[in-house]
N, C-alpha and C positions, 0 to 999 in steps of 0.2 A: 650646084655651089658646092665647094669642098670645105669640110668642117675640119677647122685646125686647131689642134689638140696638144697641148704641153704636158708631157709627163715627167715629173720630178722626183727621182727616186735612185738613191744610190746603189741599189740593189738591181743588177742585170737581169736576174730571172724574173723578178717582179715586175720590171718594165716591159720584158718579153710576154708574160702572162695577161699585162693589160692591153699591150699591143693586139695581140691575139682575139682578144674578146672584141676590142673596137673595131678592127678589119672585118671580123665575122659579121657583125651587125650594121656597121656604118661603111657602105661601099665607097662613098668618096671622103676619105679623110685622110689629112696630112697629120702625122705625127711628129713632133719635135721632142727629143729627150734631153733632160740636164741630170747631172749625177748628184747636186746638192743644191740648197738654196741660193747660195752666191751666183752658181752656173745657170740656175733659173732665172734670176733676176736679169742677168746679162741677156739671157735668149729672149726674155718679155721684151726687154729694151730694143732689140733687133727684129722682133716681128709682132709689131703693135696689132695685128689681126689676128692673134692666137683667140680664140673663142671660149675657150675651157682649160682649166688647169686641173691635172690629177696630182696631188702634191702629197708625199710621203712625209709624215712628221719627224720621224727619227732620221736623221741624215747627219754626217760630218760637215765640217767647216761653217755651215749655217742650216740650222734645222729649220722645218716648216712652220714653227711659231714665229721665228725671227723673219723669215721669208714673208710670212702674212703681215706682220708689222710694218716691214719696210714697204712691201707692195702697196699695202693701203694707204700709207704716208706720201708716196709719190703720185704727184698730181699729173706727171706726164703719162703713167700708164692709164689704159682704159679699165674701167672696173667691169670685170667678167666673171661668172661664176667659178668658184674654187672648191673643189671636192677633196677635202683632206682623207687621208687613209693612212692607217696606224694599226699596230697590235696592242697598242696601249689604251685600253678605254678610260683611264683614269684622267685623261686631257681633253675629253669630250667637249666640257662646259668652256674651258680655256680657250681652246682652238675655235670654237664656234663665236664666242665673244670677240676674238681678234678679226673675225670677217669671213671664214670659211663659210659657204653656202650649206655644206652637209658633211658628215663625219661617217665614213666608212671603215668598218673593222676588218682586219686581215683575218684569213683569206678572203678577199673581195670574190663575190659570186658575181658570175654574169647577172643575173636577175637584179641583185642590189645595185649593182653598177649602173645600169640603164634605167631603173627606177630613179636613181639620184640625177643622172644626167636629164630625164624627161622632165624632174621636178624643177631643177636648176634652170632649164630653159624656160619654163612657164613663169618663174618668178621675176 
């Protein structure tokens, strides 16, 4: 079975880093990219079989917090694990209260990423 993951991050380098970590550990993975929260919502509607979202919080157009509000409110979208990623630890409580399953601080290490993925899949 292929594990389908959405990476929503406006930074190309961050997306490449996450993709390389994921492909190194998960052999059967399909990764979809979004450049902001608005784009991520569109991608979610087009791909209802996404199994995990890696969500940057600081993005233009629609940030991660607004994405979470809209995603959780949208009853047509399946409820799947969402791992928030940010360089700003001041928003951890807010983001978790909005529905994120975990909060990872940048720079994301391979160990922290896969611990969070494992934890999200068990919950």
